[in-house]
C-alpha positions as CSV (number, residue, x, y, z in Angstrom):
1,M,80.1,-154.4,-28.7
2,S,83.2,-156.8,-27.8
3,W,85.8,-156.4,-24.7
4,A,88.4,-156.3,-27.4
5,S,86.1,-153.3,-29.5
6,K,85.4,-151.4,-26.6
7,T,87.4,-150.1,-23.9
8,K,88.5,-152.4,-20.9
9,I,87.3,-149.0,-18.3
10,D,83.8,-148.7,-19.8
11,L,83.2,-152.4,-20.1
12,N,84.3,-152.7,-16.4
13,S,81.8,-150.2,-15.5
14,E,79.3,-152.0,-17.3
15,V,79.8,-154.9,-15.3
16,E,79.4,-153.3,-11.8
17,K,76.7,-151.3,-12.8
18,R,75.1,-154.6,-13.7
19,Y,75.8,-156.2,-10.3
20,R,75.0,-153.5,-8.3
21,E,71.5,-153.5,-10.1
22,L,71.1,-157.0,-9.5
23,F,72.1,-156.6,-6.0
24,A,69.7,-154.4,-4.9
25,D,66.9,-156.0,-3.9
26,L,69.0,-159.0,-2.3
27,R,67.8,-161.7,-4.8
28,A,68.3,-162.8,-8.2
29,D,65.8,-163.8,-10.7
30,D,65.8,-165.6,-13.8
31,D,65.2,-162.9,-15.9
32,E,68.0,-160.8,-14.3
33,L,70.6,-164.5,-14.5
34,A,69.6,-164.5,-18.0
35,Q,70.5,-160.9,-18.7
36,I,73.6,-161.1,-17.0
37,S,74.8,-164.0,-19.4
38,A,73.6,-162.5,-22.7
39,F,75.5,-159.6,-21.4
40,F,78.8,-161.5,-21.2
41,K,78.1,-164.1,-23.9
42,S,77.8,-160.3,-26.2
43,A,80.8,-158.9,-24.4
44,N,82.8,-162.3,-25.2
45,P,85.6,-161.4,-22.3
46,P,89.0,-162.7,-23.1
47,P,90.6,-165.7,-20.8
48,S,92.3,-163.6,-18.7
49,A,88.8,-161.4,-17.7
50,V,87.3,-164.7,-16.2
51,L,88.3,-163.8,-12.6
52,W,88.2,-160.1,-12.3
53,C,84.3,-161.1,-13.5
54,R,84.0,-163.5,-10.6
55,S,86.0,-161.5,-7.7
56,T,84.1,-158.7,-8.7
57,A,81.0,-160.0,-7.8
58,F,82.1,-160.7,-4.4
59,R,83.3,-157.0,-4.1
60,I,79.6,-155.7,-5.6
61,G,78.5,-158.0,-3.2
62,A,80.0,-157.0,0.0
63,E,78.8,-153.1,-0.6
64,F,75.0,-154.8,0.1
65,L,75.9,-156.3,3.5
66,G,73.3,-155.0,6.2
67,A,73.6,-155.2,10.1
68,G,72.1,-158.6,10.1
69,R,72.4,-161.8,9.5
70,E,69.7,-162.5,6.7
71,D,70.8,-160.0,4.6
72,A,74.4,-161.7,4.5
73,V,72.7,-164.7,3.5
74,S,70.8,-163.0,1.2
75,V,74.1,-161.6,-0.5
76,L,75.3,-165.0,-0.4
77,R,72.6,-166.6,-2.6
78,C,73.1,-163.5,-5.1
79,I,76.8,-163.6,-5.4
80,N,76.4,-167.5,-5.8
81,S,73.6,-166.8,-8.6
82,V,76.2,-164.9,-10.5
83,V,79.1,-166.9,-10.2
84,H,77.1,-169.7,-11.7
85,A,76.4,-167.3,-14.3
86,V,79.9,-166.8,-15.3
87,E,81.2,-169.8,-14.8
88,V,78.9,-171.3,-17.0
89,T,79.3,-168.8,-19.5
90,L,82.9,-168.1,-19.5
91,L,84.7,-171.5,-18.1
92,A,84.3,-175.1,-18.9
93,P,84.8,-178.5,-16.7
94,R,88.5,-179.0,-17.3
95,H,87.2,-182.8,-16.5
96,P,84.6,-182.9,-19.1
97,S,84.6,-186.6,-18.8
98,G,84.0,-187.1,-15.0
99,G,87.0,-188.0,-12.2
100,G,86.6,-191.2,-9.8
101,S,84.0,-191.6,-6.9
102,F,83.2,-187.7,-5.7
103,D,82.7,-187.7,-1.8
104,G,80.7,-184.4,-1.1
105,D,80.9,-185.3,2.8
106,A,84.6,-184.6,2.3
107,V,84.0,-181.7,0.7
108,E,81.5,-180.2,3.5
109,E,84.2,-181.2,6.0
110,L,86.6,-179.5,4.1
111,Y,85.2,-176.0,3.8
112,R,83.7,-176.0,7.3
113,T,87.3,-176.5,8.4
114,V,88.5,-173.7,6.4
115,V,85.7,-171.3,6.8
116,S,85.5,-171.6,10.6
117,D,88.1,-169.0,11.3
118,L,86.9,-166.6,8.8
119,S,90.3,-166.9,7.2
120,V,92.5,-168.9,4.6
121,D,96.0,-168.8,5.2
122,A,98.4,-170.0,2.7
123,E,98.4,-173.3,4.0
124,E,94.6,-173.5,3.6
125,R,94.8,-172.5,0.4
126,E,97.5,-175.0,-0.6
127,E,95.4,-177.9,1.6
128,L,92.2,-177.0,-0.7
129,V,94.4,-177.0,-4.3
130,K,95.7,-181.0,-3.2
131,F,92.4,-181.8,-2.2
132,F,91.2,-180.9,-5.6
133,C,93.8,-182.1,-7.4
134,A,93.7,-185.5,-5.9
135,N,89.6,-185.5,-6.1
136,P,89.0,-183.8,-9.0
137,V,85.5,-182.9,-9.5
138,P,83.4,-184.3,-12.5
139,A,81.9,-181.8,-14.5
140,S,78.3,-183.0,-13.3
141,K,79.6,-181.8,-9.7
142,L,80.6,-178.6,-10.5
143,A,78.0,-176.4,-9.5
144,W,76.9,-178.6,-6.4
145,T,80.1,-178.1,-5.5
146,R,80.2,-174.1,-6.0
147,A,77.7,-173.7,-4.1
148,A,78.2,-176.0,-1.4
149,A,80.3,-173.3,-0.4
150,F,78.5,-170.8,-0.2
151,R,75.7,-172.9,1.7
152,I,78.1,-173.8,4.3
153,A,79.2,-170.3,4.9
154,S,75.9,-169.1,5.5
155,E,76.1,-171.1,8.3
156,F,78.7,-168.7,9.9
157,A,76.8,-165.7,8.8
158,T,76.4,-163.5,11.6
159,G,74.9,-159.8,12.3
160,E,78.6,-158.4,12.0
161,K,79.1,-156.8,9.0
162,G,83.2,-157.4,9.7
163,Q,82.9,-160.6,10.1
164,N,80.7,-161.1,7.0
165,V,82.8,-159.6,4.8
166,A,85.6,-161.9,6.1
167,L,83.3,-164.7,4.9
168,L,83.1,-163.3,1.3
169,R,87.0,-163.3,1.0
170,C,86.9,-166.9,2.5
171,V,84.3,-168.2,-0.4
172,N,86.0,-165.8,-2.8
173,T,89.1,-167.8,-2.4
174,I,87.6,-171.4,-2.2
175,V,85.6,-170.6,-5.3
176,D,89.4,-169.2,-6.8
177,V,90.9,-173.1,-6.0
178,L,87.7,-174.5,-7.4
179,E,87.8,-172.6,-10.8
180,K,91.5,-173.0,-10.9
181,S,92.0,-176.4,-10.5
182,S,88.2,-177.7,-12.1
183,M,87.8,-175.3,-14.9
184,V,89.5,-173.6,-17.6
185,P,88.4,-170.7,-19.2
186,K,86.9,-170.8,-22.7
187,P,88.8,-169.4,-26.0
188,L,88.3,-165.9,-26.9
189,K,85.9,-165.9,-30.0
190,L,87.3,-164.4,-33.0
191,E,84.6,-162.0,-34.9
192,E,85.9,-162.9,-38.0
193,A,87.1,-165.7,-39.8
194,A,90.1,-164.4,-40.6
195,P,92.7,-162.8,-38.1
196,E,93.4,-159.8,-39.8
197,N,89.6,-158.6,-40.1
198,T,89.4,-159.1,-36.3
199,I,92.3,-157.1,-35.4
200,S,92.1,-154.4,-37.7
201,K,89.3,-153.3,-35.7
202,M,91.2,-153.3,-32.8
203,S,92.6,-149.9,-31.9
204,M,96.6,-150.1,-31.5
205,S,96.7,-146.8,-29.6
206,V,97.0,-148.4,-26.2
207,T,100.6,-149.1,-24.5
208,L,102.4,-152.0,-24.9
209,E,101.7,-153.5,-21.9
210,E,97.7,-153.6,-22.5
211,A,98.9,-155.2,-26.2
212,I,100.7,-157.9,-24.6
213,Q,97.8,-158.5,-22.2
214,R,95.4,-158.8,-25.7
215,L,98.0,-160.9,-27.5
216,W,97.9,-163.4,-24.9
217,D,94.1,-163.0,-24.6
218,L,93.7,-164.0,-28.8
219,D,96.5,-166.9,-28.3
220,A,93.8,-169.2,-29.3
221,N,96.5,-172.2,-29.6
222,R,97.3,-172.1,-26.1
223,L,97.4,-175.3,-24.5
224,V,95.2,-176.4,-21.4
225,P,97.2,-177.2,-18.3
226,G,95.7,-180.3,-17.0
227,K,94.0,-181.5,-20.0
228,D,96.4,-180.8,-23.0
229,Y,99.5,-181.3,-20.7
230,A,100.7,-181.9,-17.0
231,I,103.6,-180.7,-15.3
232,N,104.7,-181.9,-12.0
233,V,107.1,-178.5,-10.5
234,Q,108.2,-180.6,-7.4
235,R,110.7,-178.4,-4.8
236,F,111.7,-175.2,-5.3
237,T,115.5,-174.5,-5.5
238,K,117.7,-171.9,-5.6
239,V,120.5,-170.3,-8.3
240,Y,124.1,-171.4,-6.2
241,N,121.9,-175.0,-5.3
242,K,124.3,-178.0,-6.1
243,E,121.4,-180.3,-4.9
244,D,119.2,-181.5,-7.9
245,E,115.4,-180.9,-6.4
246,A,113.5,-183.1,-8.6
247,D,113.5,-186.2,-8.8
248,D,111.3,-186.7,-11.7
249,P,110.8,-184.7,-15.1
250,L,109.0,-181.2,-15.2
251,F,106.4,-182.3,-17.9
252,S,104.5,-186.0,-17.1
253,R,102.7,-185.6,-20.3
254,V,101.9,-184.0,-23.1
255,S,99.3,-184.6,-25.7
256,G,100.7,-185.5,-29.0
257,S,97.6,-184.0,-31.0
258,A,98.3,-180.7,-29.0
259,L,101.4,-180.6,-31.0
260,Q,99.7,-181.3,-34.5
261,G,98.8,-177.6,-35.4
262,R,100.5,-176.1,-38.3
263,T,102.6,-173.5,-36.1
264,F,103.6,-176.2,-33.8
265,K,104.7,-178.6,-36.4
266,T,106.6,-175.7,-38.5
267,F,108.2,-174.7,-35.6
268,I,109.4,-178.4,-34.0
269,A,110.7,-178.5,-37.8
270,L,113.3,-176.0,-36.9
271,L,114.9,-177.1,-33.5
272,D,116.8,-179.6,-35.0
273,N,118.8,-177.2,-37.6
274,Y,121.5,-176.1,-35.1
275,K,124.8,-176.6,-33.2
276,A,124.4,-175.9,-29.4
277,E,128.2,-175.0,-29.0
278,V,128.7,-170.9,-29.8
279,G,131.7,-170.6,-32.1
280,A,130.7,-173.6,-34.1
281,A,129.9,-171.7,-37.6
282,E,126.3,-172.3,-38.9
283,V,124.9,-173.3,-42.0
284,I,121.5,-172.6,-43.6
285,T,120.6,-175.3,-46.5
286,S,118.1,-174.7,-48.9
287,H,115.5,-177.1,-47.0
288,E,116.4,-175.5,-43.6
289,R,115.5,-172.1,-45.4
290,K,112.2,-173.5,-46.8
291,E,111.7,-174.5,-43.1
292,I,111.8,-170.9,-41.9
293,W,109.7,-169.7,-44.4
294,D,106.7,-172.2,-44.2
295,F,107.0,-171.2,-40.3
296,I,106.7,-167.6,-40.7
297,A,104.0,-168.3,-43.5
298,A,102.1,-170.4,-40.4
299,I,102.2,-168.1,-38.1
300,M,101.5,-164.9,-39.6
301,A,97.8,-166.5,-40.3
302,T,97.4,-166.2,-36.5
303,G,95.7,-163.9,-34.6
304,P,98.8,-163.2,-32.3
305,M,100.9,-162.4,-35.2
306,Q,98.6,-160.5,-37.1
307,Y,98.1,-158.5,-34.0
308,C,101.7,-157.7,-33.8
309,F,101.9,-157.0,-37.2
310,H,99.3,-153.9,-36.6
311,Y,100.6,-153.1,-33.4
312,C,104.3,-152.6,-34.7
313,A,103.0,-150.9,-38.0
314,A,101.6,-148.5,-35.3
315,H,104.6,-147.7,-33.0
316,N,107.9,-148.6,-35.4
317,D,108.5,-146.9,-39.3
318,Q,110.1,-149.8,-40.0
319,V,107.1,-151.7,-40.5
320,K,104.2,-150.4,-43.1
321,L,100.5,-151.7,-42.8
322,S,100.4,-151.6,-46.6
323,D,103.7,-153.9,-46.7
324,P,102.7,-157.4,-45.0
325,K,105.7,-159.1,-47.6
326,G,108.0,-156.5,-46.1
327,F,106.9,-157.6,-42.1
328,T,108.1,-161.1,-43.0
329,K,111.2,-160.3,-44.5
330,L,111.8,-158.4,-41.5
331,L,110.9,-161.0,-39.2
332,Y,113.3,-163.1,-41.0
333,E,116.1,-160.7,-41.1
334,I,115.7,-160.1,-37.0
335,W,115.3,-164.0,-36.2
336,F,116.9,-165.7,-38.3
337,E,119.5,-164.3,-40.1
338,L,123.2,-165.5,-39.1
339,Y,125.6,-163.0,-37.0
340,N,128.9,-163.5,-35.0
341,R,128.2,-164.3,-31.0
342,S,131.7,-165.2,-30.7
343,R,133.0,-166.6,-34.6
344,A,131.9,-166.2,-37.6
345,K,128.0,-166.9,-38.5
346,D,127.4,-169.2,-35.2
347,S,124.3,-167.8,-33.7
348,S,120.8,-166.3,-34.3
349,G,118.1,-164.8,-32.3
350,F,115.6,-167.6,-33.0
351,E,118.6,-170.6,-32.3
352,H,119.5,-168.6,-29.0
353,V,116.0,-167.8,-27.6
354,F,113.7,-170.8,-28.8
355,V,116.7,-173.7,-29.2
356,G,119.4,-173.0,-26.9
357,E,123.2,-172.0,-26.9
358,I,126.1,-173.7,-24.7
359,K,128.8,-170.6,-23.9
360,N,132.0,-171.0,-21.4
361,G,130.4,-173.9,-19.7
362,A,126.9,-172.8,-19.4
363,V,123.8,-172.5,-20.8
364,T,122.2,-169.7,-22.5
365,G,119.4,-168.6,-24.2
366,F,116.9,-171.7,-24.3
367,H,113.3,-170.2,-23.4
368,N,110.9,-172.2,-24.8
369,W,108.7,-174.8,-23.2
370,I,108.3,-177.4,-26.6
371,Q,112.5,-177.5,-26.5
372,F,112.3,-178.3,-23.2
373,Y,109.7,-180.8,-23.0
374,L,111.1,-182.6,-26.1
375,T,114.8,-182.4,-25.4
376,E,113.4,-183.8,-21.5
377,K,111.4,-186.5,-23.4
378,K,115.0,-187.5,-25.2
379,G,116.6,-187.7,-21.6
380,H,118.9,-184.7,-22.6
381,L,118.0,-182.6,-20.0
382,N,117.8,-182.7,-16.7
383,Y,115.1,-180.6,-14.8
384,K,116.6,-179.6,-11.2
385,G,113.4,-177.4,-9.4
386,Y,111.8,-174.6,-9.8
387,I,112.9,-170.9,-8.5
388,K,110.8,-168.4,-7.0
389,P,110.1,-164.7,-7.6
390,R,112.9,-162.3,-6.2
391,A,109.9,-160.2,-4.8
392,R,109.4,-160.1,-0.8
393,G,105.9,-160.5,0.3
394,R,103.3,-162.8,-0.2
395,Q,103.7,-164.6,-3.7
396,A,101.4,-167.5,-5.3
397,L,102.1,-171.2,-4.8
398,T,103.8,-172.6,-7.6
399,N,101.5,-175.2,-8.9
400,F,100.7,-177.2,-12.1
401,D,98.6,-174.5,-14.0
402,D,101.0,-171.9,-13.8
403,S,101.7,-170.3,-17.4
404,V,105.1,-169.0,-16.1
405,L,108.0,-170.9,-14.2
406,S,111.5,-170.2,-13.5
407,V,113.3,-173.4,-13.9
408,K,117.3,-174.8,-12.7
409,F,118.1,-177.7,-15.3
410,D,121.3,-179.4,-17.1
411,W,121.3,-179.8,-20.7
412,K,124.0,-182.0,-22.2
413,G,125.5,-182.4,-18.8
414,V,126.2,-178.1,-18.7
415,E,123.4,-176.3,-16.3
416,K,121.6,-173.2,-16.4
417,A,121.1,-171.8,-12.8
418,V,117.9,-170.0,-13.8
419,G,115.9,-169.6,-16.5
420,T,112.1,-168.6,-17.3
421,I,109.8,-169.9,-19.9
422,L,106.0,-169.7,-20.6
423,V,104.5,-172.9,-20.4
424,G,101.8,-173.8,-22.5
425,T,102.3,-170.9,-25.2
426,S,101.7,-171.7,-28.8
427,P,104.7,-170.8,-31.0
428,E,103.2,-167.5,-32.3
429,F,102.4,-166.2,-29.0
430,E,106.2,-166.6,-28.2
431,M,107.2,-164.9,-31.6
432,A,104.3,-162.0,-31.1
433,L,105.5,-161.5,-27.7
434,Y,109.5,-160.9,-28.0
435,T,109.2,-159.4,-32.0
436,M,106.7,-156.4,-30.2
437,C,109.5,-156.1,-27.5
438,F,112.0,-155.9,-29.7
439,L,110.3,-153.3,-31.8
440,A,107.9,-151.4,-30.3
441,G,109.6,-151.4,-26.6
442,G,113.0,-150.9,-25.0
443,E,115.7,-152.8,-23.3
444,D,113.4,-154.2,-20.6
445,T,109.3,-154.1,-21.4
446,R,107.9,-154.3,-17.6
447,F,103.7,-155.9,-17.5
448,A,101.2,-157.7,-15.5
449,L,100.1,-161.0,-17.2
450,H,96.2,-161.9,-16.3
451,T,96.5,-165.7,-17.5
452,G,93.1,-166.3,-16.2
453,T,94.5,-168.4,-13.3
454,D,97.4,-166.3,-11.9
455,E,98.5,-163.2,-12.5
456,F,102.2,-162.3,-13.0
457,L,104.8,-159.3,-13.0
458,L,107.2,-159.9,-15.8
459,N,109.9,-157.9,-17.4
460,V,110.9,-158.9,-21.0
461,K,114.7,-158.2,-21.7
462,C,115.4,-157.5,-25.1
463,Y,118.9,-157.1,-26.1
464,T,120.8,-156.6,-30.1
465,M,123.1,-157.8,-32.1
466,A,124.7,-157.4,-35.3
467,R,123.2,-154.0,-35.4
468,N,119.6,-154.5,-35.6
469,K,119.4,-158.2,-34.9
470,I,118.2,-160.3,-31.9
471,G,120.7,-161.1,-29.4
472,T,118.4,-161.9,-27.0
473,S,114.5,-161.9,-25.7
474,F,113.5,-163.3,-22.5
475,P,111.0,-162.9,-19.8
476,E,112.1,-162.3,-16.0
477,C,109.3,-163.1,-13.6
478,L,109.0,-160.3,-10.7
479,E,105.9,-161.6,-9.1
480,H,103.6,-164.3,-8.8
481,Y,100.1,-163.4,-7.3
């Protein structure tokens, strides 16, 4: 039974049960590992569950630490075997064709330095990130590089359980950085060729927060950081900082082929249909109206929008599962029909959210990474640095594989002091996310998003205009772990 068709609690319990059975005799034989791999292939966990599957191996393994050093070494070997099964089954190399020269001695030296005091602080974690970014691990060396962390850690194992628990935490952090820098989650496999056949089997009696996570896991067209695109976040800034903290563009590159999918091409075709200035009347030509309907047809053939349709039908009386055509008309109405933001027919939800507008000397809306990239590429946008979440306490580092970024930039010479964008996501995912929040949520929809590399606490703001149309819908990044 797949992860999508069984409850998260049931599957989490099943994973923990299998891990405990494997660790019981402090050894993992080939049959047990084959069973674990087969289970993960059958369960088909979403990309967001990979981090949990790996970190849980460390947590369960810690339960079997005894008072002796040999027990600690045996537990390390078992966890390494389980993590290997997780990585082989659920992850793929970020650099399949290999990198440059590989220095195993440098890897071991770094590991010993990091592990020696039985803790990994923020500076050491950043050092690991920089090392693996500067020295990409070729696919043929991934297993060795991960296993080396366990082997080096065993040198520091003692007869004291508390120290050995700290040692496991160190190795978990090292492996976490290695996976995020050198591997990517394999996409969720849909059970049927047609998305609607798979979506109809999913329970819609879940919270909006759970539904958004499922939406993320269904985004098969999402781009892969490091493979399909590269970003250079550079220095952080603040809303009232007058300095430009970024010398270079945010996007170093985006693969041209990555933007050739049907939903990407039909989305991009819409971006030049609008005037930036609020107050300037918009006109939708017959050609532009056809482009809109081509886009709606393209996204409705995808898993995220089919899930959006089914979920909204279960939680909003306006949407009828028996009337898919009615849902597409509703999408047109709430997103593309023109309304008055300042003057007659000068705006729409799509223009504001995805394209951006200029009002009273400030950029408003403009929450889409594709529009950001294409505008930056043309030289019409100047990236000025990223902004950290407001939350107090320890936050994860902002780096190249973050799927959520709060940024400061100038567009056409006008500043947006802060705006949050999702990076690498498909047009259908963002349309589905904001549509679900608008039709099935409220003005604020707060949720945790597990991206497979990071965890973000987000809030999607939704405001209505012209009685029933989207005035704006955008994410706020509250915390980043």
